[in-house]
N, C-alpha and C positions, 0 to 999 in steps of 0.2 A: 512465124514462131507461135503466134496465138493459135493458129489452126493446128499446129503440131501438138501443142499442149492440150487443146480442146479435144483432139483426136484420141487422147488417152483418158478422157473423162475427168480431168483434174479440176475444172472450174466448178465453183459452187456459188449460187446467189446468196447475197448477204444484205442485211440491213443493220444499222447501228444508230444508237442514240448517244450523242456526245454532249456532256455537260461541261461548259467552260468554268473556270475557277470563280467567275462572278455569278454563276448560276444560270446563265443563258444556255438554252438547250437547242441543239441542232439534230434533226433527223436526217440521216444519210440513207438513201434507198437506191435500189436497183444497181448495185455494183457486184462484181464477181471477185472472188479470191480463190487461191489455190487451196484445195482441200488437203490438208496435211496428212490426214489419215489415209486418203486415197493414194496420195503420193508414196506413203510408206508401204503400201501394199502392192505397188507396181511389180509386175513380173520382171525378172532379170532382162528379158528381151525388150520390154517397154522402156526400162531404165536406160539400157544401152542405146536404144533408138533416140531417146531424149539427149543423152550425152553426145552422140554423134552429130546431132542437129545443132548443138551449141545452146540448147535450152536450159541445161542444168544450172548454169550461173544465174540466169534470170529467175529461175524457180527458187533457188536458195536465197537470193536477194529479196524476193517477194515474201518468202516465209519469214525472213528476219524482220522485214519492215512491218509485217502485220503484228508482231509482238512489241512494237514500239509506238503505239498510239498515244501514249501519255505525253511524249515529247512534242508532237505537233499541236496537241490540245493546249499544252502549256504555252507554246509560242504564240498561238492565236490569242490566248488570254492576255499575254503581255502586250502584244501589239494593240489590242483593243484598249487596254488601259493607257498606253502611251498616246493613242489618238485622242482619247477623252481628255487627257491632261493638256494637249496642245490646242484643243478646240475652244 
């Protein structure tokens, strides 16, 4: 599936800096995301190819998850606070 998606040029390298609620900063590097702009400009033929391969569900899930970074950041902050209390 990754090769199918990559074959349509949809992956884009990213980096991100995440600041937890307590102020701790993490640098996330060397990861790939689906480029939504590239996805939205796919030809009908390329879109149909991805649909037939079963990749569309994964693509849409990925795009939805990239818009929800705040939830995991909050969860990490809560877990760190709970660990600090129990230590």
